[in-house]
TIDRENVEX-598419 format. One record per atom (N, C-alpha, C): atom name; x negated, y negated, z. Coordinates in steps of 0.001 Angstrom, whole numbers, plus 500000, padded with zeros to 6 digits. Each point is the difference from the previous one (the first is absolute). Last residue first. Layout:
% TIDRENVEX-598419
CA; X; Y; Z
...
***
This chain:
% TIDRENVEX-598419
N; 182009; 691916; 565349
CA; 500086; 499243; 501272
C; 499224; 498706; 499889
N; 500199; 503319; 496456
CA; 501354; 499530; 500235
C; 500108; 499107; 501240
N; 495989; 502325; 498575
CA; 500262; 498786; 499231
C; 501353; 499388; 500332
N; 498630; 504161; 501818
CA; 499309; 498890; 500652
C; 500289; 498692; 499292
N; 501677; 503955; 498174
CA; 500706; 499712; 501248
C; 499354; 498830; 500709
N; 497943; 501728; 496132
CA; 501198; 499234; 499669
C; 500778; 499615; 501235
N; 496246; 502812; 500395
CA; 499597; 498613; 499756
C; 501225; 499145; 499692
N; 499676; 504888; 500876
CA; 500704; 499086; 500907
C; 499618; 498538; 499780
N; 498379; 504409; 498019
CA; 501057; 499287; 499281
C; 500771; 499040; 500848
N; 496117; 502684; 501213
CA; 501079; 500951; 499696
C; 501186; 499301; 499317
N; 496063; 497777; 501755
CA; 499695; 500650; 498731
C; 501035; 501060; 499625
N; 500373; 497638; 504117
CA; 499967; 498998; 498937
C; 499810; 500663; 498638
N; 499756; 502561; 503972
CA; 501386; 499636; 499689
C; 500052; 499055; 498802
N; 495727; 501230; 501599
CA; 500706; 501168; 499511
C; 501428; 499673; 499587
N; 497441; 496667; 502071
CA; 499492; 500258; 498646
C; 500733; 501192; 499384
N; 500796; 498994; 504507
CA; 500671; 499047; 499116
C; 499584; 500210; 498548
N; 497845; 502508; 503334
CA; 501398; 500436; 499870
C; 500751; 499097; 499030
N; 495623; 498774; 501019
CA; 499991; 501258; 499251
C; 501421; 500507; 499785
N; 499308; 496209; 502706
CA; 499821; 499677; 498580
C; 500024; 501262; 499141
N; 500104; 500479; 504666
CA; 501261; 499420; 499543
C; 499934; 499694; 498508
N; 496094; 501461; 502028
CA; 500964; 501106; 499924
C; 501369; 499509; 499545
N; 496605; 496807; 500723
CA; 499650; 500856; 498862
C; 501010; 501139; 499836
N; 500411; 497192; 503762
CA; 500395; 499307; 498775
C; 499681; 500838; 498763
N; 498593; 501592; 504220
CA; 501457; 500032; 499900
C; 500478; 499348; 498705
N; 495400; 499806; 501025
CA; 500388; 501375; 499684
C; 501511; 500104; 499810
N; 498241; 495871; 501440
CA; 499604; 500289; 498616
C; 500454; 501393; 499573
N; 500565; 498619; 504498
CA; 500932; 499291; 499119
C; 499724; 500350; 498545
N; 498660; 503694; 503541
CA; 499610; 498611; 499741
C; 501041; 499381; 499067
N; 500433; 504447; 501385
CA; 499308; 499510; 501194
C; 499465; 498587; 499819
N; 504512; 501871; 497387
CA; 498570; 500276; 500095
C; 499420; 499440; 501274
N; 504807; 500724; 496370
CA; 499434; 499789; 501332
C; 498524; 500347; 499982
N; 504255; 498362; 496259
CA; 498878; 500854; 500382
C; 499498; 499663; 501387
N; 503983; 499112; 495587
CA; 499674; 499858; 501421
C; 498853; 500952; 500321
N; 503037; 497432; 495527
CA; 499100; 500996; 500571
C; 499689; 499706; 501448
N; 503134; 497502; 497186
CA; 499542; 500979; 499017
C; 499091; 501064; 500596
N; 504046; 495838; 501089
CA; 498987; 500890; 500561
C; 499635; 501084; 498983
N; 501708; 495013; 498649
CA; 500494; 501346; 500252
C; 498875; 500888; 500525
N; 499612; 495364; 498435
CA; 500839; 500009; 501184
C; 500539; 501369; 500370
N; 496925; 499254; 496359
CA; 501243; 499309; 499701
C; 500969; 500028; 501152
N; 496592; 503141; 501153
CA; 499893; 499447; 498648
C; 501340; 499361; 499655
N; 497030; 501825; 504738
CA; 501215; 499573; 499309
C; 499656; 499471; 498616
N; 497887; 503332; 504330
CA; 499732; 499140; 498845
C; 501305; 499743; 499264
N; 498073; 501457; 505240
CA; 501081; 500135; 499029
C; 499717; 499031; 498859
N; 497176; 502572; 504428
CA; 500122; 498968; 498968
C; 501160; 500325; 499079
N; 497824; 501185; 505202
CA; 500978; 500410; 498995
C; 500184; 498847; 499031
N; 496178; 501885; 504023
CA; 500558; 498942; 499164
C; 500974; 500603; 498988
N; 497614; 501130; 505111
CA; 500515; 500586; 498773
C; 500696; 498881; 499225
N; 496128; 500544; 504360
CA; 501002; 499277; 499222
C; 500385; 500781; 498742
N; 497063; 500716; 504205
CA; 500760; 501007; 499260
C; 501095; 499346; 499160
N; 496940; 497581; 502882
CA; 499124; 501084; 499555
C; 500748; 501089; 499223
N; 502311; 496100; 501835
CA; 498939; 499566; 499093
C; 499170; 501158; 499459
N; 505008; 501217; 501406
CA; 498911; 499248; 500647
C; 498865; 499724; 499016
N; 505045; 500578; 497994
CA; 499012; 500773; 500754
C; 498928; 499119; 500623
N; 502579; 498702; 495339
CA; 500469; 500459; 501307
C; 498883; 500806; 500658
N; 501451; 496367; 495485
CA; 499041; 500819; 500738
C; 500588; 500391; 501346
N; 501372; 498150; 494547
CA; 500316; 500060; 501431
C; 498962; 500879; 500685
N; 500624; 497063; 495005
CA; 499327; 501009; 500824
C; 500423; 499865; 501449
N; 501215; 498720; 494460
CA; 500332; 499659; 501385
C; 499476; 501134; 500879
N; 499294; 497963; 494594
CA; 499772; 501011; 501031
C; 500399; 499445; 501362
N; 500978; 499222; 494284
CA; 499908; 499391; 501332
C; 499869; 501115; 501035
N; 498898; 499349; 494286
CA; 500531; 500751; 501143
C; 499837; 499212; 501291
N; 500565; 497391; 495306
CA; 498988; 500732; 500754
C; 500644; 500765; 501152
N; 502043; 498554; 494917
CA; 499917; 499629; 501415
C; 498939; 500846; 500687
N; 501608; 500511; 495416
CA; 499684; 498577; 500100
C; 499950; 499503; 501429
N; 500767; 504492; 497754
CA; 501058; 499338; 500759
C; 499784; 498493; 500077
N; 496920; 502969; 497657
CA; 501336; 500502; 499657
C; 501149; 499261; 500679
N; 495247; 498818; 500657
CA; 500210; 500187; 498571
C; 501452; 500330; 499671
N; 498545; 499558; 504497
CA; 499835; 498702; 499344
C; 500327; 500103; 498515
N; 499964; 503968; 502533
CA; 501143; 499155; 500341
C; 499925; 498648; 499301
N; 496377; 503029; 499535
CA; 501205; 500503; 499339
C; 501190; 499084; 500239
N; 495963; 499042; 502239
CA; 499872; 499751; 498567
C; 501238; 500462; 499235
N; 499775; 500869; 504643
CA; 500063; 498554; 499761
C; 499950; 499691; 498508
N; 499376; 504450; 501413
CA; 501399; 499584; 500124
C; 500154; 498518; 499697
N; 495626; 501759; 500119
CA; 500738; 500545; 498857
C; 501448; 499531; 500023
N; 497262; 498881; 503688
CA; 499598; 499268; 498802
C; 500796; 500463; 498785
N; 500696; 502304; 504008
CA; 500448; 498611; 500165
C; 499686; 499198; 498746
N; 498485; 504529; 500418
CA; 501390; 499834; 499560
C; 500515; 498576; 500169
N; 495371; 502640; 499411
CA; 500333; 498741; 500649
C; 501410; 499623; 499548
N; 498480; 505224; 500318
CA; 499815; 498802; 499187
C; 500359; 498757; 500812
N; 498637; 505756; 500497
CA; 500544; 498748; 500520
C; 499696; 498833; 499074
N; 500277; 505016; 497860
CA; 499441; 499396; 501205
C; 500641; 498671; 500364
N; 499889; 501524; 494808
CA; 500233; 500745; 501235
C; 499501; 499181; 501185
N; 499543; 499034; 495193
CA; 501363; 499739; 500458
C; 500365; 500742; 501255
N; 495694; 499706; 497578
CA; 500892; 501010; 499414
C; 501456; 499781; 500417
N; 496630; 497257; 501807
CA; 500054; 499720; 498564
C; 500902; 501011; 499286
N; 499184; 500648; 504597
CA; 500776; 498776; 499788
C; 500171; 499724; 498506
N; 497205; 503536; 501294
CA; 501412; 500341; 500215
C; 500888; 498787; 499751
N; 495351; 499416; 499894
CA; 500446; 500701; 498797
C; 501471; 500394; 500126
N; 498019; 497958; 503754
CA; 500010; 499076; 498867
C; 500534; 500676; 498748
N; 499349; 502587; 503892
CA; 501137; 499088; 500167
C; 500098; 499040; 498817
N; 496319; 503004; 500180
CA; 501257; 500735; 499836
C; 501225; 499106; 500104
N; 495681; 498012; 500786
CA; 500301; 500309; 498610
C; 501280; 500818; 499839
N; 497883; 498630; 504287
CA; 501098; 499231; 499430
C; 500349; 500352; 498558
N; 496412; 502049; 502809
CA; 501192; 499917; 500842
C; 501204; 499370; 499299
N; 495685; 500443; 497827
CA; 500429; 501333; 500423
C; 501328; 499946; 500757
N; 497905; 495950; 498766
CA; 500513; 500705; 498820
C; 500538; 501376; 500387
N; 497881; 497469; 503327
CA; 501302; 499427; 499657
C; 500596; 500720; 498800
N; 495643; 501239; 501255
CA; 500958; 500360; 501039
C; 501399; 499513; 499649
N; 496392; 498754; 497225
CA; 500280; 501433; 499862
C; 501070; 500448; 500994
N; 498441; 495610; 500393
CA; 500788; 500154; 498772
C; 500379; 501463; 499788
N; 497082; 498919; 503483
CA; 501371; 499641; 500364
C; 500912; 500084; 498775
N; 495429; 500866; 499340
CA; 500576; 501009; 500884
C; 501444; 499671; 500342
N; 497499; 496887; 497402
CA; 500209; 501248; 499276
C; 500693; 501045; 500845
N; 498644; 495810; 501906
CA; 501200; 499908; 499171
C; 500287; 501302; 499263
N; 497216; 500271; 504663
CA; 499956; 499245; 498756
C; 501275; 500098; 499181
N; 498623; 501724; 504608
CA; 499629; 500853; 498863
C; 499940; 499272; 498660
N; 501022; 497865; 504330
CA; 499132; 501111; 500378
C; 499450; 500755; 498792
N; 503171; 496338; 499652
CA; 498760; 499509; 500603
C; 498994; 501118; 500225
N; 504237; 501198; 498303
CA; 499348; 499083; 499053
C; 498668; 499505; 500546
N; 502763; 502517; 502822
CA; 499366; 500859; 498988
C; 499256; 499147; 498978
N; 502560; 497720; 503197
CA; 498815; 500602; 500617
C; 499260; 500902; 499011
N; 504108; 498099; 498699
CA; 498998; 498949; 500134
C; 498698; 500540; 500565
N; 503642; 502901; 499819
CA; 499497; 499738; 498645
C; 498943; 498894; 500021
N; 502204; 500922; 504009
CA; 499123; 501120; 499643
C; 499413; 499782; 498607
N; 503251; 496978; 501432
CA; 498745; 499783; 500727
C; 498996; 501104; 499686
N; 504348; 500418; 498314
CA; 499279; 498950; 499279
C; 498656; 499717; 500670
N; 502800; 502972; 502210
CA; 499504; 500602; 498767
C; 499239; 498976; 499160
N; 502166; 498557; 503908
CA; 498810; 500791; 500317
C; 499417; 500635; 498742
N; 504059; 497638; 499612
CA; 498899; 499081; 500312
C; 498707; 500763; 500272
N; 503932; 502518; 499322
CA; 499602; 499330; 498762
C; 498809; 499074; 500236
N; 501939; 502163; 503758
CA; 499338; 500959; 499115
C; 499483; 499327; 498737
N; 502574; 497426; 502986
CA; 498703; 500332; 500604
C; 499222; 500953; 499105
N; 504404; 498895; 498692
CA; 499144; 498814; 499939
C; 498604; 500288; 500550
N; 503422; 503366; 500205
CA; 499503; 499780; 498644
C; 499030; 498817; 499935
N; 500764; 503191; 504339
CA; 500507; 498753; 499419
C; 499356; 499735; 498642
N; 499110; 503652; 503286
CA; 500882; 500279; 498874
C; 500513; 498761; 499300
N; 497131; 499988; 503863
CA; 499303; 500865; 499027
C; 500871; 500318; 498783
N; 501598; 497444; 503872
CA; 499176; 499271; 499040
C; 499344; 500862; 498939
N; 503365; 500502; 503951
CA; 499994; 500723; 498731
C; 499171; 499354; 498918
N; 500537; 498706; 504738
CA; 501117; 499532; 499170
C; 499999; 500638; 498614
N; 496568; 500867; 503252
CA; 501274; 500434; 500585
C; 501198; 499586; 499159
N; 495635; 498557; 498755
CA; 500070; 501465; 499911
C; 501372; 500490; 500474
N; 498917; 495507; 500518
CA; 500300; 500288; 498598
C; 500141; 501498; 499780
N; 498661; 498588; 504255
CA; 501353; 499524; 499719
C; 500436; 500337; 498584
N; 495539; 500971; 501371
CA; 500995; 500882; 500630
C; 501430; 499588; 499674
N; 496194; 498856; 496421
CA; 500195; 499695; 501404
C; 501117; 500864; 500560
N; 497023; 501720; 495780
CA; 501124; 499149; 500387
C; 499986; 499719; 501494
N; 497061; 502065; 495488
CA; 499813; 499662; 501416
C; 501057; 498979; 500381
N; 500058; 503916; 495910
CA; 500019; 498585; 500390
C; 499829; 499852; 501507
N; 500413; 504253; 497549
CA; 498647; 499464; 500159
C; 499967; 498555; 500495
N; 504001; 502628; 498905
CA; 499321; 500667; 501122
C; 498637; 499392; 500300
N; 502619; 498490; 496256
CA; 500619; 499625; 501264
C; 499307; 500603; 501203
N; 498866; 501103; 495399
CA; 499353; 498804; 500552
C; 500562; 499618; 501363
N; 500666; 503775; 496550
CA; 499951; 500155; 501450
C; 499372; 498809; 500697
N; 501058; 500711; 495199
CA; 498613; 500158; 500437
C; 499881; 500253; 501505
N; 504216; 499157; 497943
CA; 499468; 501187; 499335
C; 498574; 500302; 500454
N; 502066; 496008; 501457
CA; 500567; 501179; 500677
C; 499459; 501290; 499396
N; 498820; 495928; 497930
CA; 499360; 500114; 501312
C; 500504; 501223; 500758
N; 502055; 498896; 495941
CA; 498654; 500533; 499754
C; 499279; 500210; 501330
N; 504171; 497927; 500236
CA; 500153; 501391; 499567
C; 498638; 500658; 499780
N; 500149; 495400; 500957
CA; 500295; 500793; 501199
C; 500161; 501475; 499649
N; 499440; 496960; 496486
CA; 498751; 500117; 500765
C; 500216; 500845; 501251
N; 503780; 498973; 497367
CA; 499110; 500950; 499332
C; 498713; 500204; 500781
N; 503051; 496777; 501640
CA; 500604; 501328; 500030
C; 499075; 501052; 499385
N; 498775; 495346; 499909
CA; 499900; 500611; 501318
C; 500536; 501432; 500023
N; 497999; 498193; 495418
CA; 500995; 499469; 500918
C; 499955; 500814; 501283
N; 497966; 500367; 495006
CA; 499369; 499242; 501089
C; 501096; 499343; 500835
N; 501393; 502649; 496363
CA; 498925; 500781; 500617
C; 499411; 499293; 501214
N; 503426; 498091; 497257
CA; 500542; 501283; 500428
C; 498977; 500828; 500753
N; 498813; 495845; 498010
CA; 500879; 499761; 501149
C; 500563; 501306; 500545
N; 497416; 500138; 496038
CA; 499160; 499679; 501159
C; 500851; 499795; 501253
N; 502282; 500681; 495976
CA; 499268; 501211; 500378
C; 499150; 499743; 501239
N; 502161; 496349; 498049
CA; 500960; 500866; 500697
C; 499328; 501284; 500476
N; 497459; 497069; 497364
CA; 500252; 499384; 501308
C; 500979; 500848; 500818
N; 499144; 501242; 495566
CA; 498808; 500259; 500819
C; 500199; 499443; 501407
N; 503269; 499059; 496823
CA; 500091; 501382; 500451
C; 498797; 500397; 500839
N; 500055; 495682; 498047
CA; 501077; 500125; 500973
C; 500140; 501401; 500557
N; 496837; 499077; 496484
CA; 499607; 499438; 501298
C; 501070; 500176; 501060
N; 500136; 503576; 496057
CA; 499820; 498539; 500051
C; 499715; 499531; 501425
N; 498808; 504950; 497785
CA; 500866; 499292; 500946
C; 499739; 498496; 499948
N; 497567; 503487; 497516
CA; 501234; 499537; 499359
C; 500905; 499205; 500938
N; 495798; 502165; 501270
CA; 499731; 498903; 499067
C; 501258; 499427; 499368
N; 498411; 502807; 504306
CA; 501298; 499839; 499335
C; 499934; 498797; 499057
N; 496149; 501371; 502581
CA; 500676; 501272; 499733
C; 501276; 499864; 499183
N; 497125; 496280; 501558
CA; 499231; 500880; 499120
C; 500789; 501238; 499569
N; 501926; 496855; 503045
CA; 499648; 499283; 498771
C; 499311; 500919; 498998
N; 501005; 501620; 504368
CA; 501207; 499826; 499198
C; 499674; 499364; 498654
N; 496510; 500430; 503133
CA; 500413; 501324; 499522
C; 501214; 499871; 499079
N; 498550; 496069; 502109
CA; 499016; 500443; 499013
C; 500395; 501354; 499406
N; 502571; 498295; 503569
CA; 500189; 499180; 498799
C; 499076; 500460; 498877
N; 499444; 501976; 504205
CA; 501253; 500459; 499394
C; 500276; 499226; 498709
N; 496277; 498617; 502517
CA; 499785; 501330; 499414
C; 501261; 500520; 499323
N; 500180; 495797; 502316
CA; 499096; 499947; 498849
C; 499903; 501360; 499311
N; 502474; 499703; 504032
CA; 500665; 499284; 498914
C; 499157; 499964; 498734
N; 498079; 501836; 503912
CA; 501062; 500857; 499479
C; 500705; 499340; 498818
N; 496783; 497472; 502330
CA; 499365; 501093; 499265
C; 501056; 500888; 499346
N; 501480; 496575; 502869
CA; 499466; 499440; 498756
C; 499376; 501093; 499133
N; 501516; 501215; 504264
CA; 501152; 499587; 499202
C; 499539; 499477; 498643
N; 496761; 501021; 503282
CA; 500546; 501177; 499336
C; 501187; 499695; 499120
N; 498054; 496575; 502710
CA; 499109; 500394; 498919
C; 500594; 501165; 499206
N; 502315; 498625; 503804
CA; 500005; 498892; 499035
C; 499151; 500358; 498780
N; 499897; 502912; 503657
CA; 501285; 500100; 499306
C; 500095; 498943; 498908
N; 496377; 499866; 502920
CA; 499821; 501062; 499010
C; 501291; 500220; 499203
N; 500146; 496982; 503557
CA; 499149; 499443; 498937
C; 499783; 501039; 498896
N; 502439; 501410; 503815
CA; 500735; 499001; 499225
C; 499172; 499380; 498873
N; 499222; 503513; 503683
CA; 499930; 500339; 498582
C; 500614; 498935; 499088
N; 497363; 499076; 504779
CA; 501227; 500689; 499577
C; 499862; 500307; 498505
N; 496835; 498078; 504521
CA; 500037; 500583; 498661
C; 501327; 500728; 499783
N; 498647; 497946; 504173
CA; 500314; 498959; 499013
C; 500133; 500559; 498591
N; 500915; 501988; 505397
CA; 499082; 499934; 498862
C; 500452; 498919; 499023
N; 501977; 501906; 504244
CA; 499241; 498761; 500112
C; 498980; 499842; 498886
N; 503449; 503502; 500721
CA; 498604; 500318; 500311
C; 499138; 498755; 500188
N; 504627; 499736; 498776
CA; 499941; 500738; 501264
C; 498565; 500283; 500432
N; 500733; 497900; 495810
CA; 500454; 499126; 501082
C; 499878; 500703; 501348
N; 499109; 502458; 496073
CA; 498927; 499037; 500267
C; 500365; 499095; 501171
N; 503277; 502953; 498450
CA; 498923; 500739; 500663
C; 498872; 499049; 500378
N; 503518; 498280; 497456
CA; 500517; 500352; 501331
C; 498939; 500742; 500814
N; 499256; 498863; 495387
CA; 499777; 498879; 500929
C; 500510; 500307; 501407
N; 498212; 503961; 496845
CA; 501138; 499084; 499995
C; 499785; 498922; 501060
N; 496516; 503323; 497294
CA; 500282; 499345; 501277
C; 501121; 498972; 499871
N; 497649; 502767; 496558
CA; 501084; 500724; 500668
C; 500442; 499340; 501295
N; 496329; 498457; 497247
CA; 501143; 500072; 499084
C; 501220; 500644; 500647
N; 495847; 499809; 502329
CA; 500608; 498670; 499902
C; 501248; 500040; 499120
N; 497349; 503883; 500327
CA; 500778; 499763; 501219
C; 500697; 498653; 499965
N; 497100; 501085; 496439
CA; 501171; 500887; 499993
C; 500883; 499724; 501211
N; 495924; 497794; 499829
CA; 500897; 499449; 498986
C; 501273; 500832; 499910
N; 496534; 501502; 502726
CA; 500627; 498825; 500605
C; 500995; 499356; 499034
N; 497299; 503619; 498562
CA; 501098; 500444; 500856
C; 500719; 498828; 500656
N; 497188; 500573; 495345
CA; 500026; 499112; 501167
C; 501214; 500363; 500862
N; 499408; 502484; 496168
CA; 498604; 499879; 500428
C; 499936; 499215; 501301
N; 504321; 502981; 498337
CA; 499411; 498664; 500132
C; 498534; 500095; 500403
N; 502864; 503640; 497090
CA; 499511; 499753; 501350
C; 499325; 498635; 500029
N; 504132; 502658; 496851
CA; 498686; 499354; 500086
C; 499632; 499771; 501454
N; 504284; 501730; 498440
CA; 499083; 500550; 499014
C; 498661; 499315; 499961
N; 504301; 499697; 502732
CA; 499633; 498914; 499094
C; 499071; 500491; 498891
N; 501243; 502889; 503509
CA; 501189; 499720; 499198
C; 499708; 498941; 498937
N; 496609; 500939; 503064
CA; 500235; 501182; 499162
C; 501194; 499778; 499081
N; 499106; 496750; 503231
CA; 499023; 499935; 498910
C; 500147; 501200; 499065
N; 502615; 499948; 503888
CA; 500469; 498991; 499051
C; 499037; 499874; 498820
N; 498849; 502912; 503557
CA; 501149; 500511; 499231
C; 500505; 498993; 498968
N; 494906; 499430; 501177
CA; 501209; 500036; 500820
C; 501138; 500587; 499161
N; 494770; 501319; 499093
CA; 501032; 499004; 499697
C; 501192; 500151; 500933
N; 494921; 501270; 501440
CA; 501163; 500590; 499359
C; 501030; 498905; 499691
N; 494654; 498952; 500156
CA; 501125; 500271; 500884
C; 501150; 500618; 499197
N; 494719; 500671; 498660
CA; 501136; 499081; 499871
C; 501150; 500391; 500901
N; 494654; 500752; 500876
CA; 501184; 500766; 499588
C; 501205; 499060; 499923
***
């Protein structure tokens, strides 16, 4: 009699054949350290990152025949990044399934974008090994196609740092400058990024990582820049 799928497997829409592989994909190094174990999800994360990049690239290449190489690269960057992966992981309830050490648990590890994103990539690596490329492709398409199509329609999250850099180089002839400040203890750091164009502040953003803060600052700057403020940047 087959075993019942775990809540996470139900959310994922598949059941692992190899339970040890599933558990390995969910084992954070903090848990392994406390248990004196050697198996963590880091190797599977490495594999899953490559699988995700390949599949998303393949889907984009086949689905959007009119997009040039540069736009395909932006699409992939908008989909394959820590923020998006963490969002997908949260939707699947992955945080509840991760095996964390006590210290990491107490510091809110189940909600950390970096831990969620890494674990999700590890799960994809495990699905690839357990079920094959076809199964992991179906899974990635199901989870990421809505975000990919939304991006192409001009909706959803974009790689605003790259877009802003290209716009500024073209219209102002200068590259954006980012200054980042951080505050709080190591397990609860908050980063604030400010982006400058031509020496003038154009955007500000905060986040749980430097990258997240810079993206939010770039998004605000992009909005101001496209509202006709390019001339103001040129003046400085």
